[in-house]
C-alpha positions in Angstrom: -24.4 57.5 -85.1 -28.0 56.8 -83.4 -29.1 58.4 -80.3 -30.5 55.0 -78.4 -32.2 55.9 -74.6 -29.2 54.8 -72.4 -30.3 53.0 -69.1 -28.2 52.7 -66.0 -26.6 49.3 -67.4 -25.4 51.3 -70.0 -23.7 53.3 -67.8 -22.4 50.3 -66.6 -20.9 49.1 -69.7 -19.2 52.3 -70.6 -17.6 53.1 -67.6 -16.8 49.5 -66.8 -14.7 49.4 -70.6 -13.6 53.0 -70.3 -11.7 51.8 -66.4 -11.1 48.5 -67.3 -10.2 48.7 -71.4 -11.5 46.4 -74.1 -13.2 43.1 -72.6 -16.1 40.5 -73.6 -19.0 40.4 -72.6 -18.5 37.5 -69.8 -15.3 39.4 -68.9 -17.7 42.5 -68.1 -19.5 39.8 -65.9 -16.7 39.0 -64.5 -15.9 42.3 -63.4 -19.1 43.2 -62.3 -19.7 40.4 -60.0 -16.8 41.0 -58.0 -16.9 45.0 -57.8 -20.2 46.6 -59.0 -22.6 43.6 -57.9 -21.6 44.4 -54.4 -24.0 47.3 -54.2 -25.9 47.4 -57.8 -28.4 44.2 -58.8 -29.9 44.1 -62.4 -29.6 41.1 -64.7 -26.9 39.9 -65.7 -27.8 38.4 -69.1 -28.0 42.5 -70.0 -24.1 42.5 -70.3 -24.5 39.8 -73.0 -27.0 42.3 -75.2 -26.3 45.6 -74.2 -22.7 45.9 -75.7 -24.1 44.9 -78.8 -27.3 47.6 -78.6 -24.0 50.4 -77.4 -21.5 49.3 -80.7 -24.7 50.0 -82.8 -25.4 53.4 -82.0 -21.4 54.3 -81.9 -21.2 54.2 -78.7 -18.7 51.2 -78.8 -16.6 49.3 -81.3 -16.8 45.9 -81.5 -14.3 43.5 -82.7 -14.4 39.7 -83.3 -12.2 37.7 -82.5 -10.5 35.9 -85.7 -9.7 32.4 -84.1 -10.6 29.9 -81.4 -14.4 30.9 -80.2 -14.5 33.8 -82.0 -15.5 35.9 -79.3 -16.9 39.5 -79.4 -14.3 42.4 -77.6 -15.8 45.6 -76.9 -14.3 49.6 -76.9 -15.2 52.6 -75.9 -15.0 55.1 -78.3 -15.0 58.7 -78.2 -18.7 59.4 -78.0 -19.1 57.0 -75.4 -16.8 58.5 -73.2 -18.6 61.8 -74.1 -22.2 60.2 -73.0 -19.9 58.8 -70.2 -19.0 62.2 -68.7 -22.5 64.1 -69.4 -24.1 61.4 -67.1 -21.3 61.6 -64.4 -21.5 65.5 -64.7 -25.5 65.5 -64.1 -26.9 65.3 -60.6 -29.2 62.4 -59.5 -32.0 63.3 -58.2 -34.0 59.9 -57.5 -34.1 58.4 -53.8 -31.4 55.2 -53.0 -33.2 51.5 -53.7 -32.2 49.7 -51.5 -33.5 46.1 -51.0 -32.3 44.2 -47.8 -34.5 41.2 -46.5 -32.5 41.5 -43.1 -33.8 45.6 -43.0 -37.3 45.0 -44.2 -37.7 42.4 -41.3 -35.9 44.4 -38.9 -38.8 47.3 -40.1 -41.5 45.0 -38.7 -39.4 44.7 -35.8 -42.3 45.6 -33.8 -44.0 42.5 -34.4 -42.1 39.9 -33.3 -40.3 38.8 -30.2 -37.2 40.6 -28.9 -35.3 37.3 -29.4 -36.0 37.2 -32.6 -34.3 40.2 -33.1 -31.4 39.5 -31.4 -31.7 35.9 -33.7 -32.0 38.1 -37.0 -29.0 40.4 -36.0 -26.7 37.9 -35.4 -28.0 36.5 -38.1 -27.5 38.9 -40.6 -23.7 39.6 -39.1 -22.3 35.5 -39.5 -22.5 36.0 -43.3 -20.7 39.4 -43.7 -17.7 38.3 -41.0 -17.3 35.5 -43.1 -17.3 37.4 -46.4 -14.4 39.5 -44.3 -12.0 36.5 -44.5 -12.6 34.8 -48.3 -10.4 33.2 -49.7 -12.1 34.3 -52.9 -9.4 36.3 -54.9 -10.4 40.1 -55.5 -10.1 40.0 -59.2 -11.2 36.7 -61.3 -8.4 35.5 -63.7 -9.1 36.1 -67.3 -8.0 34.0 -70.2 -4.6 33.4 -71.0 -3.0 37.0 -72.2 -6.0 39.0 -71.4 -5.3 41.1 -68.2 -7.7 40.4 -65.6 -11.3 41.9 -65.9 -11.5 45.1 -64.1 -14.4 47.8 -63.7 -13.8 51.1 -61.9 -11.6 53.3 -60.2 -9.2 51.0 -59.4 -9.9 50.6 -55.6 -10.0 47.0 -54.2 -12.7 45.1 -55.8 -13.8 43.0 -52.9 -15.6 44.8 -49.9 -17.7 42.9 -47.5 -21.6 44.2 -47.8 -22.5 46.6 -44.6 -25.8 45.7 -42.9 -27.5 46.6 -40.2 -25.7 44.6 -36.8 -21.9 45.3 -38.4 -19.4 47.7 -36.6 -16.6 49.2 -37.8 -13.7 48.6 -34.9 -14.0 52.7 -34.7 -18.1 52.6 -34.2 -19.0 52.4 -30.9 -20.9 48.9 -30.3 -24.4 48.9 -28.5 -24.8 45.2 -27.0 -28.6 44.5 -27.9 -28.3 41.4 -25.8 -28.1 43.0 -22.6 -29.4 46.1 -22.8 -25.9 47.6 -22.7 -25.3 51.2 -23.4 -24.1 53.1 -26.2 -20.8 53.3 -26.9 -19.8 50.2 -24.0 -16.8 48.7 -25.1 
């Protein structure tokens, strides 16, 4: 087994295969789109190249289907599990990378009118509220004879993104439009 540098995408692939079982790169993409993709953005094209690289290093196995489209199916090996466990045990000493255009606009909110800020908050709430009522399945379908792709701990994989301007039912409300008091219902 060769030693290669592992990136966050490497660990993402290892983690998805450890929790979801053997998968094709397309199934990995489906699983990531329905789960990790809600909070971790990266070029999904990496899900097609990274498994082969990890297989070359002995962290994954690769089997090619004999018939049909001859898809490549990857599975995690024991060295892959060891690398994943070591990464999970290592502390993360970096600040989180949050990229939200609404938050960026809010940061510069002092440069605009209050009406624009209110509209910005409402504009962020509507798409999120629509996500709560989505009819899209939690887990995408898979080809006949193969389990649906999943990635993660088995928790529900379709959760709406939380942005400023949203609140849970238990969070006190602050009515920005009429200058209401915090906690007013």
